[in-house]
N, C-alpha and C positions, 0 to 999 in steps of 0.2 A: 422661267429660264431652265432649260435642261442642260446638263453637263454632257458635252460631246466626247470629251477625253480628259483623263486625269494623268498626272505624272507624279509618281511616288519616288522617294529616295532609293538609290540603287542599293543592292545587296552589299556591294563593296563598301559603300559609305557606312552602312549599319554595322558591318563587321569591324571596320576601323574604330567606330565609337565603342563597341564592346571590348576591343583589345585595349584601347586607351583606358577605359574604366577598370579593366582587370589589372593593368599595370599599376595605376594609381592606388587601387585597393590593396594590391600586394605590397607596394612600397609603404603604404600607410600601416599595414600590419607590422612590417619590420620597423617602421617609424615609431610604433608604440614603445619600443625599447630604447629609442634614442631621442624621444621627445618631439617627433614630427607626425603625430597621430592625425593632424588635420588633413593629411593626404587621403585618408579613408573617406572623408567628406567629398573630396573631388571625385573619387572613384564612384561613390554612390550617385553624385550629380550626373556624371557622364553616363552611368547605367540608366538612370531615369530618363535622360534625354534620348538615349538610343531607343528605349521602349516607346517614348512618345513619337519619335520619328518613324518608327517601323511601319505603321499602318496609316500614316497621315499623308494627305495629298499636298504636294508642294505647289503644283500648278493645276488649275482647273480651266479647261477651255470651253467656253459657251459659244452660242451662235454669234453674238455681237461683241463679246469682250473676253478678256482673260482675267483670272484671279490668281495672284501670286502671294503665297504666305510661306516664307522661307523657314521661319522658326516658330515654335509654339507661342512664344510671347511677342513675336514681331507683329507689326501692323500689316494688315492685309492690303495689298495694292490691287485696285480694279482699273484695268486699262482697256478702253474701247479700241477696237481694231481701227476705227477711223482716226484715232489720235496717234497711232504709230507713225513714226517718221523714218526710222532706219534701224538696222542692226549693225553693230560695229564689232568686228572680230579682231581684237588686238593680238591675241595669242590663243593657244588652245585652252588656257586657264583663265583668260580674261575676255569676257564677252559682255557687251552692253546693249541694252535695248533703249532706244531713244523714242520719246513720246512727248506729246503736248498735254499739259495740265492747264486748261483754260488758254491763257496766252503765254504761260511759262513753259519753256522747254525743260524737260526732265530726262534723266537717264537712270536706268536701273541695271545694276550688275547682276548677271545671271549666276545662280549657284551651281557653277559648272562641276565642282567636285562632288556635289550631291546627286547628280543625275547621270544615268547611264548614257554613254556616248551616242549610242544609236537613237535613243529617245530624244536627246538634246539636238542632234542633227535634224531629225524629223520635225521637232518643234520649231527650230530656226527656219527651216524651209517653209513651214506653214506660215510663220510670221512674215517672211520675205514675200510669199505669194499674196498675203493680205495687203502688205504695203504696196506692192506693184499693182494690184487690182484697184486700190484706192487712188492711185496716182493718175 
């Protein structure tokens, strides 16, 4: 299986992660004097997560399926194009992909906040075309 396309986290999302980690780290430094030093740990955690997300692929598109791994410790979802049933756009921030896992209908919420808007719209158009071609 060769990867046809990959989708990485947007630069905006990575910047947000770094800003959150910097704020927590700064508040943790101040918290050393008032007994809330545990916030330094949250700052370090968000910094590590931002570095892990930076060069990682969230979505990999193959010839027959897609692979979605939203977070470093999250389970990887493999979805065949033939199992896709529909995409549901509830709002700009809430998009679901419906698919069949054997005889069980499943839905997966897309990580909209993590993906650049242009890449997301191209990905959803590709999914819609695969669904329509299978029907």
